[in-house]
C-alpha positions as semicolon CSV with decimal commas, in nm:
position;residue;x (nm);y (nm);z (nm)
1;M;-2,974;3,620;1,391
2;G;-2,749;3,707;1,095
3;G;-2,678;4,041;0,936
4;F;-2,990;4,042;0,721
5;A;-3,172;3,723;0,815
6;H;-3,331;3,543;1,107
7;V;-3,216;3,185;1,179
8;Y;-3,464;2,931;1,319
9;L;-3,424;2,576;1,442
10;Y;-3,653;2,325;1,271
11;Q;-3,708;1,975;1,412
12;H;-3,920;1,707;1,247
13;V;-4,169;1,558;1,495
14;V;-4,125;1,202;1,366
15;S;-3,762;1,169;1,256
16;N;-3,628;1,432;1,501
17;E;-3,409;1,563;1,218
18;K;-3,290;1,917;1,291
19;L;-3,231;2,191;1,035
20;A;-3,118;2,551;1,054
21;V;-3,359;2,764;0,852
22;K;-3,267;3,117;0,744
23;M;-3,543;3,366;0,657
24;C;-3,481;3,711;0,511
25;R;-3,598;4,025;0,684
26;L;-3,845;4,252;0,508
27;D;-3,619;4,556;0,484
28;L;-3,347;4,414;0,261
29;T;-3,191;4,640;0,003
30;P;-3,177;4,520;-0,356
31;R;-2,807;4,457;-0,311
32;N;-2,861;4,230;-0,011
33;K;-3,142;4,049;-0,192
34;D;-2,894;3,966;-0,465
35;R;-2,654;3,846;-0,198
36;W;-2,925;3,621;-0,053
37;K;-3,003;3,464;-0,388
38;R;-2,633;3,412;-0,453
39;E;-2,588;3,229;-0,121
40;I;-2,871;2,988;-0,205
41;L;-2,726;2,916;-0,549
42;I;-2,381;2,853;-0,404
43;M;-2,513;2,631;-0,124
44;K;-2,696;2,410;-0,373
45;K;-2,382;2,319;-0,566
46;L;-2,145;2,256;-0,273
47;N;-2,085;1,924;-0,099
48;H;-1,795;1,907;0,147
49;I;-1,769;1,797;0,508
50;N;-1,609;2,128;0,609
51;V;-1,865;2,348;0,433
52;V;-2,215;2,361;0,578
53;T;-2,453;2,158;0,359
54;G;-2,770;2,298;0,208
55;R;-3,090;2,095;0,254
56;D;-3,436;2,093;0,098
57;V;-3,678;2,323;0,273
58;P;-3,961;2,118;0,434
59;E;-4,290;2,190;0,256
60;E;-4,477;2,254;0,578
61;I;-4,273;2,569;0,654
62;T;-4,244;2,730;0,312
63;H;-4,542;2,950;0,391
64;I;-4,368;3,132;0,677
65;A;-4,148;3,335;0,441
66;L;-4,203;3,709;0,492
67;N;-4,142;3,804;0,129
68;D;-4,090;3,657;-0,212
69;L;-3,736;3,542;-0,127
70;P;-3,705;3,167;-0,063
71;L;-3,607;3,015;0,268
72;L;-3,262;2,862;0,307
73;A;-3,238;2,528;0,495
74;M;-2,901;2,396;0,613
75;E;-2,766;2,119;0,833
76;Y;-2,787;2,214;1,199
77;C;-2,455;2,239;1,383
78;S;-2,523;2,205;1,755
79;R;-2,186;2,296;1,903
80;G;-2,197;2,669;1,836
81;D;-1,939;2,879;1,653
82;L;-1,568;2,939;1,695
83;R;-1,623;3,280;1,855
84;K;-1,808;3,111;2,141
85;V;-1,506;2,885;2,195
86;L;-1,255;3,171;2,181
87;S;-1,460;3,377;2,428
88;K;-1,417;3,122;2,705
89;P;-1,186;3,268;2,972
90;E;-0,969;2,954;2,976
91;N;-0,893;3,016;2,607
92;C;-0,786;3,378;2,645
93;C;-0,425;3,278;2,567
94;G;-0,517;3,049;2,281
95;L;-0,676;2,712;2,221
96;K;-0,513;2,383;2,302
97;E;-0,275;2,248;2,044
98;S;-0,512;1,970;1,940
99;E;-0,788;2,225;1,878
100;V;-0,559;2,449;1,672
101;L;-0,451;2,156;1,455
102;S;-0,812;2,049;1,408
103;L;-0,898;2,402;1,294
104;L;-0,606;2,401;1,048
105;S;-0,719;2,073;0,897
106;D;-1,091;2,146;0,873
107;V;-1,099;2,512;0,771
108;G;-0,796;2,473;0,544
109;S;-0,968;2,185;0,363
110;G;-1,293;2,383;0,334
111;I;-1,118;2,692;0,190
112;Q;-0,933;2,485;-0,069
113;Y;-1,261;2,321;-0,170
114;L;-1,425;2,662;-0,220
115;H;-1,131;2,789;-0,423
116;E;-1,130;2,474;-0,638
117;N;-1,495;2,554;-0,711
118;K;-1,395;2,911;-0,802
119;I;-1,552;3,067;-0,492
120;I;-1,397;3,331;-0,265
121;H;-1,559;3,345;0,078
122;R;-1,440;3,701;0,159
123;D;-1,580;3,698;0,513
124;L;-1,391;3,426;0,700
125;K;-1,403;3,493;1,074
126;P;-1,467;3,295;1,396
127;E;-1,841;3,374;1,378
128;N;-1,861;3,199;1,040
129;I;-1,695;2,878;1,158
130;V;-1,940;2,644;1,331
131;L;-1,874;2,315;1,507
132;Q;-2,053;1,986;1,472
133;D;-2,005;1,658;1,656
134;I;-1,968;1,380;1,397
135;N;-1,911;1,030;1,534
136;G;-1,749;1,169;1,848
137;K;-1,516;1,404;1,659
138;L;-1,556;1,783;1,657
139;V;-1,567;1,909;1,297
140;H;-1,536;2,272;1,183
141;K;-1,765;2,391;0,903
142;I;-1,761;2,713;0,704
143;I;-2,096;2,895;0,688
144;D;-2,246;3,221;0,563
145;L;-2,156;3,231;0,196
146;G;-2,368;3,543;0,143
147;Y;-2,060;3,756;0,089
148;A;-1,892;3,492;-0,128
149;K;-1,802;3,586;-0,481
150;D;-1,814;3,346;-0,773
151;L;-1,489;3,379;-0,963
152;D;-1,667;3,299;-1,285
153;Q;-1,791;3,658;-1,270
154;G;-1,431;3,780;-1,288
155;S;-1,126;3,710;-1,080
156;L;-1,093;4,068;-0,963
157;C;-1,371;4,204;-0,744
158;T;-1,435;4,546;-0,598
159;S;-1,790;4,497;-0,478
160;F;-1,781;4,428;-0,104
161;V;-1,644;4,525;0,232
162;G;-1,713;4,267;0,505
163;T;-1,623;4,241;0,874
164;L;-1,320;4,466;0,899
165;Q;-1,120;4,290;1,176
166;Y;-1,043;3,989;0,956
167;L;-1,051;4,147;0,613
168;A;-0,744;4,161;0,395
169;P;-0,608;4,517;0,353
170;E;-0,703;4,536;-0,015
171;L;-1,069;4,467;0,070
172;F;-1,127;4,745;0,320
173;E;-0,922;4,977;0,098
174;N;-1,168;4,888;-0,182
175;K;-0,896;4,760;-0,412
176;P;-0,918;4,468;-0,656
177;Y;-0,862;4,130;-0,489
178;T;-0,825;3,756;-0,555
179;V;-0,843;3,435;-0,351
180;T;-0,554;3,563;-0,137
181;V;-0,802;3,767;0,071
182;D;-0,911;3,436;0,226
183;Y;-0,546;3,357;0,309
184;W;-0,524;3,676;0,516
185;S;-0,849;3,604;0,700
186;F;-0,749;3,244;0,764
187;G;-0,403;3,350;0,889
188;T;-0,561;3,603;1,125
189;M;-0,790;3,330;1,268
190;I;-0,498;3,089;1,309
191;F;-0,300;3,350;1,502
192;E;-0,595;3,435;1,727
193;C;-0,675;3,070;1,797
194;S;-0,308;3,007;1,884
195;C;-0,245;3,313;2,101
196;G;-0,585;3,444;2,210
197;F;-0,581;3,776;2,022
198;R;-0,553;3,908;1,667
199;P;-0,204;3,972;1,530
200;F;-0,216;4,343;1,449
201;F;-0,328;4,597;1,711
202;H;-0,614;4,377;1,830
203;N;-0,773;4,662;2,026
204;L;-0,797;4,890;1,723
205;Q;-1,006;4,896;1,407
206;P;-0,817;4,837;1,080
207;V;-0,867;5,198;0,971
208;Q;-0,665;5,294;1,280
209;W;-0,373;5,058;1,228
210;V;-0,354;5,013;0,852
211;S;-0,107;5,296;0,807
212;K;0,116;5,153;1,086
213;V;0,116;4,796;0,958
214;R;0,156;4,881;0,590
215;N;0,533;4,901;0,621
216;K;0,581;4,582;0,820
217;G;0,851;4,339;0,709
218;P;0,751;4,049;0,480
219;K;0,796;3,799;0,766
220;D;0,639;4,006;1,046
221;I;0,328;3,835;1,183
222;M;0,250;4,055;1,483
223;A;0,248;4,422;1,574
224;V;0,183;4,581;1,915
225;E;0,204;4,936;2,040
226;E;0,421;4,993;2,346
227;P;0,305;5,234;2,621
228;T;0,557;5,482;2,477
229;G;0,368;5,480;2,144
230;E;0,640;5,281;1,968
231;V;0,518;5,014;1,727
232;K;0,691;4,682;1,780
233;F;0,686;4,413;1,510
234;S;0,771;4,047;1,554
235;K;0,835;3,746;1,331
236;H;0,744;3,509;1,613
237;M;0,433;3,410;1,804
238;P;0,407;3,558;2,154
239;N;0,406;3,374;2,484
240;P;0,209;3,233;2,647
241;N;0,062;2,994;2,392
242;N;-0,017;2,623;2,393
243;L;0,191;2,508;2,097
244;S;0,468;2,252;2,137
245;R;0,821;2,333;2,026
246;P;0,825;2,121;1,705
247;L;0,504;2,291;1,590
248;L;0,592;2,649;1,682
249;E;0,842;2,726;1,405
250;P;0,638;2,569;1,119
251;M;0,331;2,762;1,236
252;E;0,528;3,086;1,229
253;E;0,645;3,011;0,874
254;L;0,285;2,936;0,768
255;L;0,166;3,267;0,913
256;Q;0,451;3,451;0,744
257;L;0,314;3,325;0,410
258;M;-0,051;3,405;0,486
259;L;-0,004;3,748;0,647
260;K;0,206;3,912;0,379
261;W;0,083;4,261;0,310
262;D;0,134;4,237;-0,065
263;P;-0,154;4,025;-0,206
264;V;0,059;3,922;-0,503
265;H;0,310;3,745;-0,279
266;R;0,063;3,635;-0,013
267;G;0,045;3,256;0,015
268;G;0,354;3,216;-0,202
269;K;0,391;3,147;-0,572
270;V;0,142;2,889;-0,698
271;N;0,290;2,545;-0,765
272;T;0,258;2,474;-1,137
273;E;0,223;2,098;-1,081
274;N;-0,059;2,077;-0,827
275;K;-0,191;2,431;-0,878
276;K;-0,167;2,494;-0,504
277;P;-0,006;2,790;-0,332
278;P;0,288;2,702;-0,103
279;C;0,088;2,798;0,205
280;F;-0,144;2,499;0,162
281;D;0,145;2,265;0,083
282;F;0,307;2,388;0,400
283;L;-0,021;2,338;0,587
284;E;-0,034;1,975;0,475
285;Q;0,325;1,923;0,589
286;I;0,234;2,053;0,936
287;L;-0,067;1,822;0,957
288;S;0,139;1,521;0,843
289;M;0,407;1,576;1,109
290;K;0,444;1,288;1,353
291;V;0,523;1,440;1,689
292;V;0,561;1,238;2,009
293;H;0,512;1,413;2,341
294;I;0,697;1,279;2,647
295;L;0,612;1,387;3,002
296;N;0,918;1,352;3,222
297;M;0,771;1,246;3,556
298;V;1,093;1,344;3,734
299;T;1,075;1,712;3,633
300;A;0,711;1,742;3,517
301;Q;0,836;1,887;3,187
302;V;0,690;1,793;2,850
303;H;0,942;1,715;2,575
304;S;0,818;1,699;2,217
305;F;1,005;1,530;1,930
306;Q;0,921;1,526;1,561
307;L;0,978;1,173;1,434
308;S;1,160;1,101;1,113
309;P;1,019;0,829;0,882
310;D;1,087;0,479;1,019
311;E;1,267;0,616;1,325
312;T;1,345;0,343;1,576
313;L;1,250;0,360;1,940
314;Y;1,618;0,343;2,037
315;S;1,691;0,651;1,823
316;L;1,409;0,838;1,998
317;Q;1,541;0,727;2,336
318;K;1,885;0,865;2,252
319;R;1,723;1,201;2,177
320;I;1,532;1,180;2,504
321;E;1,856;1,104;2,685
322;A;2,018;1,415;2,534
323;E;1,738;1,638;2,666
324;T;1,657;1,476;2,999
325;K;1,998;1,326;3,096
326;I;1,819;0,996;3,169
327;E;2,022;0,716;3,012
328;V;1,847;0,485;2,768
329;V;1,898;0,184;2,995
330;N;1,714;0,366;3,276
331;Q;1,426;0,496;3,064
332;E;1,084;0,344;3,113
333;L;0,826;0,476;2,868
334;L;0,465;0,402;2,960
335;Q;0,145;0,459;2,770
336;E;-0,164;0,582;2,953
337;T;-0,274;0,220;2,995
338;G;0,045;0,136;3,186
339;V;0,184;-0,069;2,896
340;S;0,554;-0,022;2,820
341;L;0,657;0,073;2,469
342;D;0,781;-0,222;2,265
343;P;1,153;-0,180;2,177
344;R;1,101;-0,401;1,870
345;K;0,850;-0,159;1,716
346;P;0,929;0,180;1,557
347;A;0,900;0,505;1,749
348;A;0,573;0,578;1,567
349;Q;0,399;0,352;1,820
350;C;0,400;0,665;2,042
351;V;0,168;0,843;1,795
352;L;-0,196;0,746;1,757
353;D;-0,356;0,772;1,415
354;G;-0,584;1,073;1,387
355;V;-0,479;1,212;1,727
356;R;-0,281;1,536;1,723
357;G;-0,156;1,764;1,996
358;W;0,034;1,709;2,318
359;D;-0,282;1,775;2,518
360;S;-0,453;1,476;2,352
361;Y;-0,197;1,198;2,392
362;I;0,124;1,178;2,588
363;V;0,381;0,914;2,687
364;Y;0,515;0,905;3,044
365;L;0,887;0,883;3,113
366;F;1,018;0,727;3,436
367;D;1,377;0,692;3,555
368;R;1,444;0,332;3,658
369;S;1,749;0,439;3,858
370;M;1,519;0,630;4,096
371;S;1,261;0,482;4,328
372;K;1,186;0,796;4,527
373;Y;1,052;1,095;4,339
374;T;1,041;1,438;4,499
375;G;0,903;1,615;4,196
376;P;0,914;1,981;4,097
377;L;0,741;2,125;4,401
378;S;0,752;2,468;4,244
379;S;0,488;2,586;3,999
380;R;0,532;2,675;3,633
381;Q;0,689;3,008;3,556
382;L;0,461;3,311;3,574
383;P;0,414;3,519;3,258
384;E;0,607;3,843;3,280
385;K;0,305;4,074;3,302
386;V;0,129;3,848;3,556
387;N;0,444;3,851;3,767
388;T;0,423;4,233;3,766
389;I;0,080;4,242;3,929
390;V;0,182;3,969;4,175
391;Q;0,472;4,188;4,288
392;E;0,250;4,499;4,311
393;P;-0,113;4,386;4,348
394;K;-0,236;4,729;4,466
395;T;-0,114;4,915;4,158
396;Q;-0,393;5,072;3,956
397;V;-0,394;4,959;3,593
398;S;-0,629;5,060;3,311
399;L;-0,908;4,812;3,249
400;V;-0,807;4,759;2,888
401;V;-0,453;4,660;2,989
402;L;-0,573;4,473;3,295
403;K;-0,807;4,262;3,084
404;K;-0,513;4,117;2,892
405;I;-0,306;4,061;3,209
406;W;-0,590;3,894;3,393
407;G;-0,652;3,679;3,088
408;Q;-0,295;3,554;3,116
409;A;-0,349;3,499;3,490
410;V;-0,655;3,286;3,420
411;S;-0,458;3,093;3,159
412;Y;-0,180;3,040;3,415
413;I;-0,420;2,902;3,678
414;C;-0,583;2,675;3,419
415;G;-0,234;2,561;3,323
416;L;-0,157;2,465;3,685
417;K;-0,471;2,253;3,694
418;E;-0,376;2,083;3,367
419;D;-0,021;2,023;3,495
420;Y;-0,163;1,839;3,793
421;S;-0,403;1,641;3,572
422;R;-0,117;1,523;3,350
423;L;0,098;1,424;3,647
424;F;-0,194;1,241;3,805
425;Q;-0,244;1,054;3,479
426;G;0,125;0,964;3,492
427;Q;0,081;0,833;3,846
428;R;-0,217;0,631;3,727
429;A;-0,008;0,486;3,441
430;A;0,254;0,384;3,699
431;M;-0,016;0,218;3,909
432;L;-0,153;0,029;3,608
433;S;0,201;-0,082;3,526
434;L;0,245;-0,202;3,886
435;L;-0,076;-0,404;3,860
436;R;0,050;-0,564;3,539
437;Y;0,375;-0,658;3,713
438;N;0,172;-0,791;4,006
439;T;-0,031;-1,010;3,770
440;N;0,290;-1,154;3,626
441;L;0,423;-1,206;3,978
442;T;0,111;-1,399;4,074
443;R;0,146;-1,613;3,762
444;C;0,511;-1,688;3,845
445;K;0,424;-1,761;4,207
446;N;0,152;-2,007;4,106
447;S;0,390;-2,179;3,866
448;M;0,659;-2,199;4,133
449;F;0,414;-2,335;4,389
450;G;0,285;-2,596;4,146
451;F;0,633;-2,725;4,063
452;S;0,720;-2,719;4,434
453;Q;0,419;-2,934;4,523
454;Q;0,499;-3,175;4,242
455;L;0,859;-3,210;4,363
456;K;0,740;-3,268;4,719
457;A;0,506;-3,545;4,603
458;K;0,784;-3,715;4,411
459;L;1,022;-3,683;4,703
460;D;0,766;-3,830;4,942
461;F;0,720;-4,131;4,716
462;F;1,091;-4,164;4,654
463;R;1,182;-4,156;5,023
464;S;0,908;-4,399;5,122
465;S;1,012;-4,625;4,834
466;I;1,378;-4,630;4,943
467;Q;1,285;-4,689;5,304
468;Y;1,069;-4,984;5,202
469;D;1,347;-5,119;4,980
470;L;1,600;-5,092;5,259
471;E;1,366;-5,276;5,493
472;K;1,319;-5,554;5,237
473;Y;1,685;-5,572;5,141
474;S;1,775;-5,828;5,405
475;D;1,482;-6,046;5,296
476;Q;1,618;-6,054;4,942
477;M;1,952;-6,194;5,044
478;H;1,826;-6,550;5,102
479;Y;1,743;-6,565;4,730
480;G;2,114;-6,539;4,667
481;I;2,127;-6,175;4,547
482;S;2,321;-5,907;4,735
483;S;2,530;-5,596;4,658
484;E;2,704;-5,365;4,900
485;K;2,745;-5,105;4,626
486;M;2,373;-5,105;4,558
487;L;2,299;-5,076;4,929
488;K;2,536;-4,779;4,957
489;A;2,380;-4,613;4,649
490;W;2,035;-4,644;4,804
491;Q;2,154;-4,486;5,127
492;E;2,317;-4,199;4,936
493;N;1,997;-4,144;4,736
494;E;1,804;-4,124;5,060
495;E;2,037;-3,846;5,180
496;R;2,010;-3,661;4,848
497;A;1,631;-3,681;4,864
498;A;1,641;-3,523;5,211
499;A;1,855;-3,237;5,072
500;F;1,611;-3,181;4,783
501;A;1,333;-3,128;5,036
502;Q;1,493;-2,791;5,117
503;V;1,478;-2,695;4,748
504;A;1,106;-2,767;4,742
505;E;1,041;-2,530;5,034
506;V;0,918;-2,193;4,892
507;G;0,734;-2,066;5,198
508;H;0,971;-1,772;5,252
509;L;0,911;-1,643;4,898
510;D;0,538;-1,697;4,931
511;D;0,536;-1,486;5,250
512;E;0,720;-1,201;5,074
513;I;0,482;-1,212;4,779
514;M;0,173;-1,209;5,000
515;A;0,311;-0,910;5,195
516;L;0,371;-0,731;4,864
517;H;0,016;-0,806;4,751
518;S;-0,109;-0,642;5,070
519;E;0,105;-0,333;5,001
520;I;-0,044;-0,299;4,653
521;V;-0,399;-0,330;4,784
522;E;-0,327;-0,051;5,033
523;L;-0,187;0,166;4,753
524;Q;-0,507;0,118;4,556
525;R;-0,719;0,208;4,857
526;S;-0,518;0,518;4,940
527;P;-0,703;0,849;4,897
528;Y;-0,401;0,973;4,701
529;A;-0,478;0,712;4,435
530;R;-0,769;0,942;4,342
531;R;-0,765;1,297;4,210
532;Q;-0,697;1,565;4,468
533;G;-0,756;1,863;4,238
534;D;-1,092;1,980;4,372
535;K;-0,944;2,286;4,543
536;I;-0,753;2,386;4,229
537;E;-1,073;2,360;4,026
538;Q;-1,254;2,585;4,275
539;L;-0,978;2,845;4,250
540;E;-0,989;2,820;3,871
541;E;-1,363;2,894;3,878
542;K;-1,298;3,191;4,106
543;A;-1,035;3,335;3,869
544;I;-1,264;3,287;3,569
545;E;-1,545;3,468;3,748
546;L;-1,315;3,761;3,830
547;Y;-1,213;3,781;3,465
548;K;-1,577;3,781;3,351
549;Q;-1,657;4,065;3,592
550;L;-1,365;4,265;3,455
551;K;-1,487;4,214;3,097
552;M;-1,831;4,342;3,200
553;K;-1,674;4,653;3,350
554;C;-1,491;4,719;3,024
555;K;-1,828;4,734;2,844
556;I;-1,973;4,996;3,082
557;P;-1,870;5,346;2,970
558;E;-1,924;5,504;3,314
559;S;-1,716;5,247;3,502
560;D;-1,377;5,325;3,652
561;V;-1,107;5,327;3,390
562;S;-0,860;5,147;3,618
563;S;-0,846;4,888;3,895
564;D;-0,601;4,694;4,109
565;S;-0,538;4,318;4,101
566;S;-0,564;4,220;4,467
567;E;-0,836;3,956;4,421
568;M;-0,676;3,799;4,116
569;V;-0,335;3,786;4,286
570;K;-0,493;3,621;4,587
571;A;-0,641;3,352;4,362
572;I;-0,301;3,300;4,197
573;I;-0,117;3,260;4,528
574;Q;-0,374;3,021;4,671
575;T;-0,362;2,809;4,356
576;V;0,018;2,789;4,368
577;Q;0,016;2,691;4,734
578;N;-0,251;2,430;4,682
579;Q;-0,072;2,285;4,382
580;D;0,249;2,253;4,582
581;K;0,059;2,053;4,843
582;V;-0,117;1,817;4,603
583;L;0,204;1,762;4,405
584;K;0,390;1,671;4,723
585;D;0,121;1,415;4,807
586;L;0,119;1,290;4,449
587;Y;0,494;1,233;4,438
588;T;0,493;1,066;4,781
589;H;0,231;0,821;4,659
590;L;0,411;0,777;4,327
591;S;0,732;0,688;4,511
592;K;0,548;0,415;4,706
593;I;0,417;0,275;4,379
594;L;0,764;0,268;4,224
595;I;0,918;0,110;4,537
596;S;0,659;-0,170;4,528
597;K;0,725;-0,218;4,159
598;Q;1,099;-0,243;4,223
599;K;1,034;-0,508;4,489
600;I;0,849;-0,714;4,228
601;I;1,131;-0,665;3,978
602;D;1,380;-0,783;4,241
603;L;1,166;-1,090;4,317
604;F;1,154;-1,214;3,957
605;P;1,517;-1,339;3,937
606;R;1,482;-1,507;4,277
607;I;1,169;-1,686;4,165
608;E;1,333;-1,785;3,838
609;K;1,634;-1,923;4,026
610;T;1,408;-2,115;4,264
611;L;1,211;-2,256;3,970
612;E;1,536;-2,358;3,803
613;N;1,654;-2,536;4,121
614;I;1,318;-2,711;4,161
615;K;1,321;-2,832;3,802
616;D;1,681;-2,952;3,836
617;A;1,592;-3,139;4,156
618;D;1,282;-3,283;3,993
619;N;1,486;-3,406;3,698
620;T;1,750;-3,558;3,931
621;V;1,485;-3,741;4,133
622;M;1,340;-3,874;3,810
623;Q;1,681;-4,002;3,703
624;M;1,740;-4,159;4,045
625;Q;1,403;-4,332;4,030
626;I;1,461;-4,461;3,677
627;K;1,803;-4,590;3,782
628;R;1,650;-4,778;4,074
629;Q;1,388;-4,929;3,849
630;R;1,648;-5,056;3,609
631;E;1,841;-5,196;3,905
632;F;1,538;-5,393;4,021
633;W;1,484;-5,532;3,675
634;H;1,847;-5,648;3,669
635;L;1,803;-5,808;4,008
636;L;1,492;-5,985;3,888
637;K;1,675;-6,097;3,575
638;I;1,959;-6,246;3,784
639;A;1,715;-6,421;4,017
640;C;1,532;-6,571;3,724
641;A;1,857;-6,673;3,553
642;Q;1,982;-6,851;3,866
643;N;1,656;-7,036;3,918
644;L;1,643;-7,135;3,554
645;S;1,999;-7,263;3,570
646;R;1,908;-7,475;3,874
647;N;1,610;-7,618;3,692
648;S;1,768;-7,654;3,348
649;I;1,734;-8,028;3,382
650;A;1,365;-8,026;3,473
651;V;1,132;-7,734;3,404
652;S;0,815;-7,948;3,406
653;P;0,700;-8,294;3,530
654;E;0,707;-8,430;3,172
655;S;1,064;-8,312;3,109
656;N;1,174;-8,451;3,446
657;L;1,049;-8,793;3,350
658;L;1,222;-8,762;3,017
659;Q;1,556;-8,674;3,171
660;V;1,527;-8,945;3,441
661;S;1,480;-9,206;3,175
662;Q;1,828;-9,122;3,050
663;W;1,960;-9,264;3,377
664;S;1,797;-9,608;3,342
665;P;1,989;-9,931;3,423
666;S;2,012;-10,015;3,050
667;Q;2,311;-9,776;3,044
668;P;2,543;-9,913;3,314
669;Q;2,847;-9,719;3,428
670;S;3,123;-9,814;3,655
671;P;3,124;-9,657;4,000
672;S;3,445;-9,470;3,919
673;Q;3,300;-9,317;3,600
674;S;2,986;-9,211;3,785
675;Q;3,181;-9,052;4,067
676;S;3,419;-8,870;3,827
677;Q;3,129;-8,730;3,621
678;S;2,944;-8,610;3,934
679;Q;3,251;-8,428;4,062
680;S;3,315;-8,262;3,726
681;Q;2,956;-8,140;3,703
682;A;2,963;-8,018;4,062
683;Q;3,274;-7,804;3,991
684;S;3,141;-7,655;3,669
685;Q;2,801;-7,571;3,823
686;A;2,926;-7,426;4,154
687;Q;2,687;-7,171;4,309
688;P;2,766;-6,862;4,523
689;V;2,544;-6,987;4,805
690;S;2,565;-7,287;5,034
691;S;2,251;-7,466;4,915
692;P;2,322;-7,790;4,718
693;H;2,328;-7,762;4,343
694;P;2,036;-7,936;4,176
695;L;2,266;-8,156;3,970
696;T;2,409;-8,315;4,281
697;S;2,069;-8,473;4,331
698;L;2,065;-8,649;3,996
699;P;2,007;-9,028;4,034
700;G;2,278;-9,280;4,020
701;P;2,252;-9,616;3,844
702;N;2,123;-9,789;4,157
703;D;1,898;-9,499;4,276
704;R;1,547;-9,625;4,181
705;D;1,362;-9,367;4,410
706;A;1,532;-9,061;4,248
707;A;1,249;-8,957;4,015
708;P;0,992;-8,865;4,279
709;R;1,255;-8,683;4,481
710;L;1,374;-8,485;4,174
711;L;1,023;-8,379;4,087
712;Q;0,966;-8,257;4,442
713;E;1,287;-8,049;4,435
714;N;1,206;-7,892;4,099
715;Q;0,860;-7,801;4,220
716;K;1,015;-7,626;4,521
717;Y;1,233;-7,398;4,302
718;L;0,948;-7,328;4,065
719;S;0,732;-7,217;4,359
720;Q;1,010;-6,982;4,480
721;L;1,038;-6,817;4,136
722;T;0,661;-6,782;4,110
723;S;0,647;-6,627;4,457
724;L;0,921;-6,377;4,369
725;M;0,746;-6,274;4,048
726;Q;0,412;-6,240;4,227
727;E;0,566;-6,022;4,500
728;A;0,712;-5,785;4,243
729;A;0,377;-5,766;4,065
730;D;0,191;-5,696;4,392
731;D;0,428;-5,416;4,484
732;Q;0,373;-5,255;4,145
733;A;-0,005;-5,273;4,176
734;K;0,002;-5,108;4,520
735;S;0,202;-4,805;4,400
736;I;-0,004;-4,496;4,307
737;V;0,284;-4,287;4,179
738;F;0,403;-4,496;3,884
739;S;0,184;-4,310;3,638
740;R;0,341;-3,985;3,756
741;F;0,689;-4,122;3,684
742;S;0,577;-4,293;3,360
743;V;0,768;-4,617;3,436
744;P;0,649;-4,978;3,433
745;T;0,725;-5,088;3,789
746;R;0,854;-4,950;4,118
747;A;1,224;-5,016;4,110
748;V;1,517;-4,794;4,188
749;C;1,846;-4,764;4,007
750;V;2,055;-4,915;3,730
751;L;2,364;-5,124;3,804
752;E;2,582;-5,299;3,552
753;F;2,653;-5,669;3,598
754;D;2,953;-5,871;3,490
755;K;2,849;-6,157;3,268
756;N;3,079;-6,390;3,462
757;R;2,961;-6,274;3,808
758;S;2,628;-6,280;3,987
759;E;2,713;-5,974;4,199
760;P;2,639;-5,631;4,047
761;R;2,931;-5,395;3,987
């Protein structure tokens, strides 16, 4: 229910569309009726994602109006308002950084839209900021424009006093005002969302603190009253808060512009070019900052760095080295998925588009020079006031003061839980990285095994081939071909093949890899591979419940005005002790993960070296086999040449008859001429073996039976050549490995032959 209206939820029975419907109460004053009509007029002309949208009122409900004032229908925002979010105990020291930045973007955009349309809201506060889930993203929307003032009616207004806690000083002092009143309200909300309380005397009404804050410095953004009554101003945001270091100073400068007391200077002097005040230019600069957040897994500290345009990853790593003392060469930066950052890409790869805040996305830093992590087994530092009650838990403290201290205690316990969650996510990233390395290891192992098996197959064929050749070597000699050098080369190749068999053996590496696979499976099955934060969450719930009970006491006038902190301190101590235990287990498990990963890293060069040796051996065996093949072809060539030379006189029955006819009696020779010619031919055609040369069988002038005998001898040599060729062809057909070697026949090595000698050199 609003200040002067009831709000109802309307849902269409068919489309399920939901609307928020506002209906005026009967007892409105004429002034508030005018306000109601003004809100409807304004809603009808606005259209912006960060301003709640007006809708047509369904005809079936128009009759429920209690008076002559029309109903107001608006889009329904199901996630409640900002006050509901701020009231959660875990947010008592401020929202998360991502939530603060989302608020800056959404509400800042909505305010600028209203001002561009000449509308001052005048009543910006957490209750008038609602949240809606749009496509999985939480969007802030400005509502309740009943107090808004149309600037077309005059830029100076003196007509309204709204909710005092967020009003600009000139409004509750009933002075003329401009759009800068919205700057003050927005600045107050930003401060509260960042720190958990309003900036100026948050426990007092403005009429009580206005005289004290009036004289603050132009850059003061906070004022508190010490127990002594002294007013203390500050230009900085208080701790604890959830803002990262790169964001803290710009946020303070933004608040210094928005929380100036003098409305003339508030927001800064308007830019003549874009007609915007500097505060909104500064706001856009904050939202456009690219900040990378690095969680150092060695110390559990988060380091945040604002990136310059086009900054390289190496430049970022040098900055990380300066802060963490981890050298660039030893830095391993992992994303949540376990993927390492790419050194070829710019540092902006660490920042996801549309994702802001260190609580939303973080990169995990590991030190490669360490395999055993002990971790920071001590908890985060206690806030000063919380440390006071821990030291003296029985001390009675006023409920008003205790409420703030206990709020910080709850924030501290929630922070311990979040610290563990981030570290666990870092451990998970390390595990995912290990699994990626393991996948690559398996791929390398399979490749190595495949090449090993291929080499073994080639070696088996090569050895059996040489053994067969050596067995057949003696049989070849009666054809007139022999070579001691070739025989020695074959024997040496047999020895080399035996040595290569050791290269092909990869069983020892396979055993190591299989043992490592088993280790990784055990790491995945370990209970420490899953979250162990259940106890911390229970203690967090206990602390939140204690804080809620204290807030209830503060609302009861008759309740005791003071209390001790024994129960809250007990919850704090138990949380710290439990966190120390789970962190010890986490870092023990993390160390095992990193040790296994290092084993894989150490295996890679050994596998690469083994693969290199196997490929070299494979190539050598191929060359040896090709050489032997060429050698066989040379041997075959020599055998054919010798047989052809023996049969150069008669290669067929017809040619034999032709050549015999040349020795007919019609060409008589003297016995001395015939003998001299036979001796000359015998010397020039001498053979390296003892068998008679074919020419010695040529007929003499009186040898009438020579023709049949010559034909028979030629047929004998032709049969030997055919048999030799057929044997070579049969051996080739029987081999099943030739296709693997891509060669035409099974032969062995290449030997050079002297043209004037039949023996290979």
